[in-house]
mmCIF file as gemmi writes it, N, C-alpha and C atoms, coordinates in Angstrom:
data_model
loop_
_atom_site.group_PDB
_atom_site.id
_atom_site.type_symbol
_atom_site.label_atom_id
_atom_site.label_alt_id
_atom_site.label_comp_id
_atom_site.label_asym_id
_atom_site.label_entity_id
_atom_site.label_seq_id
_atom_site.pdbx_PDB_ins_code
_atom_site.Cartn_x
_atom_site.Cartn_y
_atom_site.Cartn_z
_atom_site.occupancy
_atom_site.B_iso_or_equiv
_atom_site.pdbx_formal_charge
_atom_site.auth_seq_id
_atom_site.auth_asym_id
_atom_site.pdbx_PDB_model_num
ATOM 1 N N . UNK Axp A 1 ? 2.468 -6.609 27.145 1 0 ? 1 A 1
ATOM 2 C CA . UNK Axp A 1 ? 2.276 -6.287 25.303 1 0 ? 1 A 1
ATOM 3 C C . UNK Axp A 1 ? 2.669 -4.902 24.738 1 0 ? 1 A 1
ATOM 4 N N . UNK Axp A 2 ? 2.221 -4.01 25.569 1 0 ? 2 A 1
ATOM 5 C CA . UNK Axp A 2 ? 2.793 -2.697 24.7 1 0 ? 2 A 1
ATOM 6 C C . UNK Axp A 2 ? 4.057 -3.15 24.231 1 0 ? 2 A 1
ATOM 7 N N . UNK Axp A 3 ? 5.013 -3.504 25.824 1 0 ? 3 A 1
ATOM 8 C CA . UNK Axp A 3 ? 6.96 -3.577 25.655 1 0 ? 3 A 1
ATOM 9 C C . UNK Axp A 3 ? 6.695 -4.476 24.538 1 0 ? 3 A 1
ATOM 10 N N . UNK Axp A 4 ? 6.075 -5.283 24.506 1 0 ? 4 A 1
ATOM 11 C CA . UNK Axp A 4 ? 6.679 -6.227 22.438 1 0 ? 4 A 1
ATOM 12 C C . UNK Axp A 4 ? 5.575 -5.21 21.216 1 0 ? 4 A 1
ATOM 13 N N . UNK Axp A 5 ? 5.144 -4.786 21.119 1 0 ? 5 A 1
ATOM 14 C CA . UNK Axp A 5 ? 5.433 -4.345 19.964 1 0 ? 5 A 1
ATOM 15 C C . UNK Axp A 5 ? 5.861 -2.974 20.236 1 0 ? 5 A 1
ATOM 16 N N . UNK Axp A 6 ? 6.862 -2.263 20.86 1 0 ? 6 A 1
ATOM 17 C CA . UNK Axp A 6 ? 7.61 -1.711 20.418 1 0 ? 6 A 1
ATOM 18 C C . UNK Axp A 6 ? 8.874 -1.909 20.929 1 0 ? 6 A 1
ATOM 19 N N . UNK Axp A 7 ? 8.834 -3.655 20.7 1 0 ? 7 A 1
ATOM 20 C CA . UNK Axp A 7 ? 10.291 -3.757 20.209 1 0 ? 7 A 1
ATOM 21 C C . UNK Axp A 7 ? 10.094 -3.738 18.921 1 0 ? 7 A 1
ATOM 22 N N . UNK Axp A 8 ? 9.094 -5.097 19.238 1 0 ? 8 A 1
ATOM 23 C CA . UNK Axp A 8 ? 8.632 -5.486 17.377 1 0 ? 8 A 1
ATOM 24 C C . UNK Axp A 8 ? 8.636 -4.023 16.001 1 0 ? 8 A 1
ATOM 25 N N . UNK Axp A 9 ? 8.43 -2.952 16.718 1 0 ? 9 A 1
ATOM 26 C CA . UNK Axp A 9 ? 8.317 -2.053 15.745 1 0 ? 9 A 1
ATOM 27 C C . UNK Axp A 9 ? 10.362 -1.793 15.613 1 0 ? 9 A 1
ATOM 28 N N . UNK Axp A 10 ? 11.032 -1.307 17.013 1 0 ? 10 A 1
ATOM 29 C CA . UNK Axp A 10 ? 11.985 -0.894 16.472 1 0 ? 10 A 1
ATOM 30 C C . UNK Axp A 10 ? 12.56 -2.064 15.929 1 0 ? 10 A 1
ATOM 31 N N . UNK Axp A 11 ? 13.031 -2.878 15.647 1 0 ? 11 A 1
ATOM 32 C CA . UNK Axp A 11 ? 13.03 -4.101 15.125 1 0 ? 11 A 1
ATOM 33 C C . UNK Axp A 11 ? 13.031 -4.081 13.169 1 0 ? 11 A 1
ATOM 34 N N . UNK Axp A 12 ? 11.209 -4.301 12.718 1 0 ? 12 A 1
ATOM 35 C CA . UNK Axp A 12 ? 11.386 -3.517 11.688 1 0 ? 12 A 1
ATOM 36 C C . UNK Axp A 12 ? 11.967 -2.123 11.228 1 0 ? 12 A 1
ATOM 37 N N . UNK Axp A 13 ? 12.28 -1.132 12.081 1 0 ? 13 A 1
ATOM 38 C CA . UNK Axp A 13 ? 12.472 -0.296 11.279 1 0 ? 13 A 1
ATOM 39 C C . UNK Axp A 13 ? 13.894 -0.265 11.575 1 0 ? 13 A 1
ATOM 40 N N . UNK Axp A 14 ? 14.653 -0.279 12.242 1 0 ? 14 A 1
ATOM 41 C CA . UNK Axp A 14 ? 16.419 -1.266 12.101 1 0 ? 14 A 1
ATOM 42 C C . UNK Axp A 14 ? 16.227 -1.886 10.981 1 0 ? 14 A 1
ATOM 43 N N . UNK Axp A 15 ? 15.535 -3.129 10.246 1 0 ? 15 A 1
ATOM 44 C CA . UNK Axp A 15 ? 15.708 -3.577 9.428 1 0 ? 15 A 1
ATOM 45 C C . UNK Axp A 15 ? 15.413 -2.829 8.082 1 0 ? 15 A 1
ATOM 46 N N . UNK Axp A 16 ? 14.383 -2.318 7.87 1 0 ? 16 A 1
ATOM 47 C CA . UNK Axp A 16 ? 13.814 -0.576 7.139 1 0 ? 16 A 1
ATOM 48 C C . UNK Axp A 16 ? 15.146 0.327 6.406 1 0 ? 16 A 1
ATOM 49 N N . UNK Axp A 17 ? 16.005 0.24 7.995 1 0 ? 17 A 1
ATOM 50 C CA . UNK Axp A 17 ? 17.118 1.284 8.067 1 0 ? 17 A 1
ATOM 51 C C . UNK Axp A 17 ? 18.167 0.633 7.392 1 0 ? 17 A 1
ATOM 52 N N . UNK Axp A 18 ? 18.576 -0.654 8.392 1 0 ? 18 A 1
ATOM 53 C CA . UNK Axp A 18 ? 19.787 -1.399 7.264 1 0 ? 18 A 1
ATOM 54 C C . UNK Axp A 18 ? 19.832 -1.752 6.177 1 0 ? 18 A 1
ATOM 55 N N . UNK Axp A 19 ? 18.272 -1.998 5.359 1 0 ? 19 A 1
ATOM 56 C CA . UNK Axp A 19 ? 17.923 -1.627 4.232 1 0 ? 19 A 1
ATOM 57 C C . UNK Axp A 19 ? 18.216 -1.053 2.93 1 0 ? 19 A 1
ATOM 58 N N . UNK Axp A 20 ? 18.119 -0.018 3.773 1 0 ? 20 A 1
ATOM 59 C CA . UNK Axp A 20 ? 18.449 1.976 2.816 1 0 ? 20 A 1
ATOM 60 C C . UNK Axp A 20 ? 19.914 1.811 3.295 1 0 ? 20 A 1
ATOM 61 N N . UNK Axp A 21 ? 20.654 1.101 4.353 1 0 ? 21 A 1
ATOM 62 C CA . UNK Axp A 21 ? 22.189 1.547 4.254 1 0 ? 21 A 1
ATOM 63 C C . UNK Axp A 21 ? 23.027 0.758 3.089 1 0 ? 21 A 1
ATOM 64 N N . UNK Axp A 22 ? 22.55 0.645 1.947 1 0 ? 22 A 1
ATOM 65 C CA . UNK Axp A 22 ? 23.396 -0.549 1.13 1 0 ? 22 A 1
ATOM 66 C C . UNK Axp A 22 ? 24.326 -0.124 0.402 1 0 ? 22 A 1
ATOM 67 N N . UNK Axp A 23 ? 25.248 -0.644 0.816 1 0 ? 23 A 1
ATOM 68 C CA . UNK Axp A 23 ? 26.63 -0.513 0.422 1 0 ? 23 A 1
ATOM 69 C C . UNK Axp A 23 ? 27.354 0.214 -1.477 1 0 ? 23 A 1
ATOM 70 N N . UNK Axp A 24 ? 25.985 -0.659 -2.191 1 0 ? 24 A 1
ATOM 71 C CA . UNK Axp A 24 ? 26.275 -0.985 -3.621 1 0 ? 24 A 1
ATOM 72 C C . UNK Axp A 24 ? 25.507 -0.355 -4.607 1 0 ? 24 A 1
ATOM 73 N N . UNK Axp A 25 ? 26.04 0.986 -4.061 1 0 ? 25 A 1
ATOM 74 C CA . UNK Axp A 25 ? 24.973 1.891 -5.326 1 0 ? 25 A 1
ATOM 75 C C . UNK Axp A 25 ? 23.573 1.195 -5.21 1 0 ? 25 A 1
ATOM 76 N N . UNK Axp A 26 ? 22.812 0.796 -4.455 1 0 ? 26 A 1
ATOM 77 C CA . UNK Axp A 26 ? 21.669 0.604 -4.881 1 0 ? 26 A 1
ATOM 78 C C . UNK Axp A 26 ? 21.098 -0.587 -5.568 1 0 ? 26 A 1
ATOM 79 N N . UNK Axp A 27 ? 22.294 -1.274 -5.55 1 0 ? 27 A 1
ATOM 80 C CA . UNK Axp A 27 ? 22.491 -2.519 -6.497 1 0 ? 27 A 1
ATOM 81 C C . UNK Axp A 27 ? 21.185 -3.528 -5.435 1 0 ? 27 A 1
ATOM 82 N N . UNK Axp A 28 ? 20.551 -3.997 -5.73 1 0 ? 28 A 1
ATOM 83 C CA . UNK Axp A 28 ? 20.112 -5.56 -5.099 1 0 ? 28 A 1
ATOM 84 C C . UNK Axp A 28 ? 21.233 -6.669 -6.126 1 0 ? 28 A 1
ATOM 85 N N . UNK Axp A 29 ? 21.367 -7.973 -4.904 1 0 ? 29 A 1
ATOM 86 C CA . UNK Axp A 29 ? 22.13 -8.399 -4.706 1 0 ? 29 A 1
ATOM 87 C C . UNK Axp A 29 ? 21.892 -9.246 -6.587 1 0 ? 29 A 1
ATOM 88 N N . UNK Axp A 30 ? 21.032 -9.619 -7.226 1 0 ? 30 A 1
ATOM 89 C CA . UNK Axp A 30 ? 21.057 -9.529 -8.467 1 0 ? 30 A 1
ATOM 90 C C . UNK Axp A 30 ? 21.215 -8.571 -9.132 1 0 ? 30 A 1
ATOM 91 N N . UNK Axp A 31 ? 22.058 -7.872 -8.855 1 0 ? 31 A 1
ATOM 92 C CA . UNK Axp A 31 ? 22.227 -5.926 -9.926 1 0 ? 31 A 1
ATOM 93 C C . UNK Axp A 31 ? 21.225 -5.533 -10.745 1 0 ? 31 A 1
ATOM 94 N N . UNK Axp A 32 ? 19.825 -5.888 -9.983 1 0 ? 32 A 1
ATOM 95 C CA . UNK Axp A 32 ? 18.63 -4.801 -10.457 1 0 ? 32 A 1
ATOM 96 C C . UNK Axp A 32 ? 19.551 -3.479 -9.608 1 0 ? 32 A 1
ATOM 97 N N . UNK Axp A 33 ? 18.855 -2.377 -10.198 1 0 ? 33 A 1
ATOM 98 C CA . UNK Axp A 33 ? 18.86 -1.056 -9.055 1 0 ? 33 A 1
ATOM 99 C C . UNK Axp A 33 ? 17.536 -1.406 -8.399 1 0 ? 33 A 1
ATOM 100 N N . UNK Axp A 34 ? 16.685 -1.159 -8.231 1 0 ? 34 A 1
ATOM 101 C CA . UNK Axp A 34 ? 15.1 -0.474 -8.551 1 0 ? 34 A 1
ATOM 102 C C . UNK Axp A 34 ? 14.355 -2.426 -8.534 1 0 ? 34 A 1
ATOM 103 N N . UNK Axp A 35 ? 14.448 -3.166 -7.887 1 0 ? 35 A 1
ATOM 104 C CA . UNK Axp A 35 ? 13.963 -4.536 -7.704 1 0 ? 35 A 1
ATOM 105 C C . UNK Axp A 35 ? 12.297 -4.388 -6.903 1 0 ? 35 A 1
ATOM 106 N N . UNK Axp A 36 ? 12.059 -3.294 -5.92 1 0 ? 36 A 1
ATOM 107 C CA . UNK Axp A 36 ? 11.197 -3.288 -5.648 1 0 ? 36 A 1
ATOM 108 C C . UNK Axp A 36 ? 10.231 -2.785 -6.111 1 0 ? 36 A 1
ATOM 109 N N . UNK Axp A 37 ? 10.869 -2.031 -7.604 1 0 ? 37 A 1
ATOM 110 C CA . UNK Axp A 37 ? 10.075 -1.845 -8.632 1 0 ? 37 A 1
ATOM 111 C C . UNK Axp A 37 ? 9.285 -2.279 -9.224 1 0 ? 37 A 1
ATOM 112 N N . UNK Axp A 38 ? 10.096 -3.855 -9.101 1 0 ? 38 A 1
ATOM 113 C CA . UNK Axp A 38 ? 8.955 -4.244 -10.017 1 0 ? 38 A 1
ATOM 114 C C . UNK Axp A 38 ? 8.019 -5.409 -9.602 1 0 ? 38 A 1
ATOM 115 N N . UNK Axp A 39 ? 7.019 -5.914 -10.485 1 0 ? 39 A 1
ATOM 116 C CA . UNK Axp A 39 ? 5.644 -6.979 -10.156 1 0 ? 39 A 1
ATOM 117 C C . UNK Axp A 39 ? 4.963 -6.62 -9.435 1 0 ? 39 A 1
ATOM 118 N N . UNK Axp A 40 ? 4.962 -5.071 -9.425 1 0 ? 40 A 1
ATOM 119 C CA . UNK Axp A 40 ? 3.73 -4.58 -7.489 1 0 ? 40 A 1
ATOM 120 C C . UNK Axp A 40 ? 2.3 -4.684 -8.656 1 0 ? 40 A 1
ATOM 121 N N . UNK Axp A 41 ? 1.496 -5.66 -8.106 1 0 ? 41 A 1
ATOM 122 C CA . UNK Axp A 41 ? 0.088 -5.469 -8.347 1 0 ? 41 A 1
ATOM 123 C C . UNK Axp A 41 ? -0.435 -4.697 -7.449 1 0 ? 41 A 1
ATOM 124 N N . UNK Axp A 42 ? -1.706 -4.243 -8.288 1 0 ? 42 A 1
ATOM 125 C CA . UNK Axp A 42 ? -2.184 -3.165 -8.047 1 0 ? 42 A 1
ATOM 126 C C . UNK Axp A 42 ? -4.325 -3.631 -8.53 1 0 ? 42 A 1
ATOM 127 N N . UNK Axp A 43 ? -4.499 -2.14 -8.571 1 0 ? 43 A 1
ATOM 128 C CA . UNK Axp A 43 ? -6.353 -2.931 -8.46 1 0 ? 43 A 1
ATOM 129 C C . UNK Axp A 43 ? -7.71 -1.741 -9.247 1 0 ? 43 A 1
ATOM 130 N N . UNK Axp A 44 ? -7.835 -2.072 -10.034 1 0 ? 44 A 1
ATOM 131 C CA . UNK Axp A 44 ? -8.727 -0.275 -10.556 1 0 ? 44 A 1
ATOM 132 C C . UNK Axp A 44 ? -9.903 -0.275 -9.786 1 0 ? 44 A 1
ATOM 133 N N . UNK Axp A 45 ? -10.776 0.711 -8.991 1 0 ? 45 A 1
ATOM 134 C CA . UNK Axp A 45 ? -12.191 0.451 -8.524 1 0 ? 45 A 1
ATOM 135 C C . UNK Axp A 45 ? -12.596 1.65 -8.908 1 0 ? 45 A 1
ATOM 136 N N . UNK Axp A 46 ? -13.766 2.05 -9.193 1 0 ? 46 A 1
ATOM 137 C CA . UNK Axp A 46 ? -14.315 3.191 -9.342 1 0 ? 46 A 1
ATOM 138 C C . UNK Axp A 46 ? -15.056 3.266 -7.78 1 0 ? 46 A 1
ATOM 139 N N . UNK Axp A 47 ? -15.092 5.425 -7.075 1 0 ? 47 A 1
ATOM 140 C CA . UNK Axp A 47 ? -15.622 5.388 -6.262 1 0 ? 47 A 1
ATOM 141 C C . UNK Axp A 47 ? -17.187 5.167 -5.989 1 0 ? 47 A 1
ATOM 142 N N . UNK Axp A 48 ? -17.911 4.866 -5.446 1 0 ? 48 A 1
ATOM 143 C CA . UNK Axp A 48 ? -18.997 4.308 -5.36 1 0 ? 48 A 1
ATOM 144 C C . UNK Axp A 48 ? -19.326 2.992 -5.839 1 0 ? 48 A 1
ATOM 145 N N . UNK Axp A 49 ? -18.534 2.47 -6.875 1 0 ? 49 A 1
ATOM 146 C CA . UNK Axp A 49 ? -19.271 1.439 -7.49 1 0 ? 49 A 1
ATOM 147 C C . UNK Axp A 49 ? -20.336 0.551 -6.36 1 0 ? 49 A 1
ATOM 148 N N . UNK Axp A 50 ? -20.764 -0.04 -7.054 1 0 ? 50 A 1
ATOM 149 C CA . UNK Axp A 50 ? -21.855 -1.78 -6.078 1 0 ? 50 A 1
ATOM 150 C C . UNK Axp A 50 ? -20.882 -2.831 -6.74 1 0 ? 50 A 1
ATOM 151 N N . UNK Axp A 51 ? -21.087 -3.813 -5.928 1 0 ? 51 A 1
ATOM 152 C CA . UNK Axp A 51 ? -20.951 -4.985 -6.022 1 0 ? 51 A 1
ATOM 153 C C . UNK Axp A 51 ? -21.26 -5.553 -7.075 1 0 ? 51 A 1
ATOM 154 N N . UNK Axp A 52 ? -21.082 -6.736 -7.792 1 0 ? 52 A 1
ATOM 155 C CA . UNK Axp A 52 ? -21.017 -7.583 -8.903 1 0 ? 52 A 1
ATOM 156 C C . UNK Axp A 52 ? -20.807 -8.259 -9.33 1 0 ? 52 A 1
ATOM 157 N N . UNK Axp A 53 ? -20.661 -9.496 -10.015 1 0 ? 53 A 1
ATOM 158 C CA . UNK Axp A 53 ? -20.581 -10.592 -10.33 1 0 ? 53 A 1
ATOM 159 C C . UNK Axp A 53 ? -19.311 -11.463 -9.87 1 0 ? 53 A 1
ATOM 160 N N . UNK Axp A 54 ? -17.926 -10.433 -10.125 1 0 ? 54 A 1
ATOM 161 C CA . UNK Axp A 54 ? -17.17 -10.414 -10.336 1 0 ? 54 A 1
ATOM 162 C C . UNK Axp A 54 ? -16.355 -9.777 -9.084 1 0 ? 54 A 1
ATOM 163 N N . UNK Axp A 55 ? -17.112 -9.003 -7.847 1 0 ? 55 A 1
ATOM 164 C CA . UNK Axp A 55 ? -16.223 -8.12 -7.775 1 0 ? 55 A 1
ATOM 165 C C . UNK Axp A 55 ? -17.383 -7.351 -6.788 1 0 ? 55 A 1
ATOM 166 N N . UNK Axp A 56 ? -17.689 -8.527 -5.629 1 0 ? 56 A 1
ATOM 167 C CA . UNK Axp A 56 ? -18.105 -8.938 -4.281 1 0 ? 56 A 1
ATOM 168 C C . UNK Axp A 56 ? -17.87 -7.496 -3.372 1 0 ? 56 A 1
ATOM 169 N N . UNK Axp A 57 ? -17.019 -6.402 -4.065 1 0 ? 57 A 1
ATOM 170 C CA . UNK Axp A 57 ? -16.849 -5.712 -2.482 1 0 ? 57 A 1
ATOM 171 C C . UNK Axp A 57 ? -17.128 -4.353 -3.48 1 0 ? 57 A 1
ATOM 172 N N . UNK Axp A 58 ? -18.608 -3.825 -2.269 1 0 ? 58 A 1
ATOM 173 C CA . UNK Axp A 58 ? -18.843 -2.095 -2.478 1 0 ? 58 A 1
ATOM 174 C C . UNK Axp A 58 ? -17.671 -0.591 -2.57 1 0 ? 58 A 1
ATOM 175 N N . UNK Axp A 59 ? -17.944 -0.529 -2.803 1 0 ? 59 A 1
ATOM 176 C CA . UNK Axp A 59 ? -16.76 1.234 -3.003 1 0 ? 59 A 1
ATOM 177 C C . UNK Axp A 59 ? -17.37 2.288 -2.237 1 0 ? 59 A 1
ATOM 178 N N . UNK Axp A 60 ? -18.719 1.594 -1.799 1 0 ? 60 A 1
ATOM 179 C CA . UNK Axp A 60 ? -19.568 3.056 -1.104 1 0 ? 60 A 1
ATOM 180 C C . UNK Axp A 60 ? -18.557 4.343 -0.12 1 0 ? 60 A 1
ATOM 181 N N . UNK Axp A 61 ? -17.58 3.43 0.44 1 0 ? 61 A 1
ATOM 182 C CA . UNK Axp A 61 ? -16.52 4.228 1.594 1 0 ? 61 A 1
ATOM 183 C C . UNK Axp A 61 ? -15.485 3.388 1.522 1 0 ? 61 A 1
ATOM 184 N N . UNK Axp A 62 ? -15.263 4.757 3.125 1 0 ? 62 A 1
ATOM 185 C CA . UNK Axp A 62 ? -13.75 3.98 3.035 1 0 ? 62 A 1
ATOM 186 C C . UNK Axp A 62 ? -13.585 4.043 4.11 1 0 ? 62 A 1
ATOM 187 N N . UNK Axp A 63 ? -12.325 3.809 4.519 1 0 ? 63 A 1
ATOM 188 C CA . UNK Axp A 63 ? -12.241 3.903 6.366 1 0 ? 63 A 1
ATOM 189 C C . UNK Axp A 63 ? -11.3 5.191 6.172 1 0 ? 63 A 1
ATOM 190 N N . UNK Axp A 64 ? -10.565 5.721 5.443 1 0 ? 64 A 1
ATOM 191 C CA . UNK Axp A 64 ? -9.875 6.498 5.618 1 0 ? 64 A 1
ATOM 192 C C . UNK Axp A 64 ? -10.419 7.799 6.072 1 0 ? 64 A 1
ATOM 193 N N . UNK Axp A 65 ? -11.404 8.288 4.644 1 0 ? 65 A 1
ATOM 194 C CA . UNK Axp A 65 ? -11.772 9.323 4.66 1 0 ? 65 A 1
ATOM 195 C C . UNK Axp A 65 ? -13.535 9.24 5.086 1 0 ? 65 A 1
ATOM 196 N N . UNK Axp A 66 ? -14.271 9.551 5.772 1 0 ? 66 A 1
ATOM 197 C CA . UNK Axp A 66 ? -15.971 9.038 6.338 1 0 ? 66 A 1
ATOM 198 C C . UNK Axp A 66 ? -16.848 10.103 5.16 1 0 ? 66 A 1
ATOM 199 N N . UNK Axp A 67 ? -16.322 11.211 4.466 1 0 ? 67 A 1
ATOM 200 C CA . UNK Axp A 67 ? -17.053 11.579 3.035 1 0 ? 67 A 1
ATOM 201 C C . UNK Axp A 67 ? -16.445 11.67 2.287 1 0 ? 67 A 1
ATOM 202 N N . UNK Axp A 68 ? -15.911 10.242 1.857 1 0 ? 68 A 1
ATOM 203 C CA . UNK Axp A 68 ? -14.616 10.122 0.113 1 0 ? 68 A 1
ATOM 204 C C . UNK Axp A 68 ? -15.017 10.854 -0.904 1 0 ? 68 A 1
ATOM 205 N N . UNK Axp A 69 ? -16.839 10.665 -1.665 1 0 ? 69 A 1
ATOM 206 C CA . UNK Axp A 69 ? -17.331 10.495 -2.589 1 0 ? 69 A 1
ATOM 207 C C . UNK Axp A 69 ? -17.4 11.904 -3.336 1 0 ? 69 A 1
ATOM 208 N N . UNK Axp A 70 ? -17.255 12.312 -1.879 1 0 ? 70 A 1
ATOM 209 C CA . UNK Axp A 70 ? -17.558 14.306 -2.037 1 0 ? 70 A 1
ATOM 210 C C . UNK Axp A 70 ? -15.792 14.582 -2.172 1 0 ? 70 A 1
ATOM 211 N N . UNK Axp A 71 ? -14.861 13.915 -1.43 1 0 ? 71 A 1
ATOM 212 C CA . UNK Axp A 71 ? -14.219 14.07 -1.012 1 0 ? 71 A 1
ATOM 213 C C . UNK Axp A 71 ? -12.715 13.837 -2.682 1 0 ? 71 A 1
ATOM 214 N N . UNK Axp A 72 ? -13.813 13.765 -3.232 1 0 ? 72 A 1
ATOM 215 C CA . UNK Axp A 72 ? -12.896 12.706 -4.894 1 0 ? 72 A 1
ATOM 216 C C . UNK Axp A 72 ? -13.968 12.83 -6.307 1 0 ? 72 A 1
ATOM 217 N N . UNK Axp A 73 ? -14.471 14.293 -6.226 1 0 ? 73 A 1
ATOM 218 C CA . UNK Axp A 73 ? -15.603 15.352 -6.839 1 0 ? 73 A 1
ATOM 219 C C . UNK Axp A 73 ? -16.796 13.859 -7.152 1 0 ? 73 A 1
ATOM 220 N N . UNK Axp A 74 ? -17.409 13.4 -6.421 1 0 ? 74 A 1
ATOM 221 C CA . UNK Axp A 74 ? -18.397 12.119 -6.808 1 0 ? 74 A 1
ATOM 222 C C . UNK Axp A 74 ? -18.213 10.867 -6.914 1 0 ? 74 A 1
ATOM 223 N N . UNK Axp A 75 ? -19.129 10.448 -6.99 1 0 ? 75 A 1
ATOM 224 C CA . UNK Axp A 75 ? -19.262 8.977 -7.688 1 0 ? 75 A 1
ATOM 225 C C . UNK Axp A 75 ? -18.567 8.933 -9.377 1 0 ? 75 A 1
ATOM 226 N N . UNK Axp A 76 ? -18.029 8.312 -9.651 1 0 ? 76 A 1
ATOM 227 C CA . UNK Axp A 76 ? -17.596 7.746 -10.91 1 0 ? 76 A 1
ATOM 228 C C . UNK Axp A 76 ? -18.033 6.149 -11.42 1 0 ? 76 A 1
ATOM 229 N N . UNK Axp A 77 ? -18.284 6.739 -12.924 1 0 ? 77 A 1
ATOM 230 C CA . UNK Axp A 77 ? -19.228 6.397 -13.54 1 0 ? 77 A 1
ATOM 231 C C . UNK Axp A 77 ? -18.694 6.511 -15.332 1 0 ? 77 A 1
ATOM 232 N N . UNK Axp A 78 ? -18.193 4.909 -14.94 1 0 ? 78 A 1
ATOM 233 C CA . UNK Axp A 78 ? -17.003 4.031 -16.254 1 0 ? 78 A 1
ATOM 234 C C . UNK Axp A 78 ? -18.395 4.515 -16.99 1 0 ? 78 A 1
């Protein structure tokens, strides 16, 4: 299993590197220079936000920072 994961990771890295080695001065097949910068979907959320009718996900915790409300200066209160 570990060998398969390593091979997959190397394959993914090779694909990324190959994409960076474009010889057309960074232009895509459609002629856009930075097409990956378009149509980016994002969201706005408030640290410490409680769940609501339209947003069932609370923002009390972070998977990356166990003390994130203090790390970012406390709770946001829009």
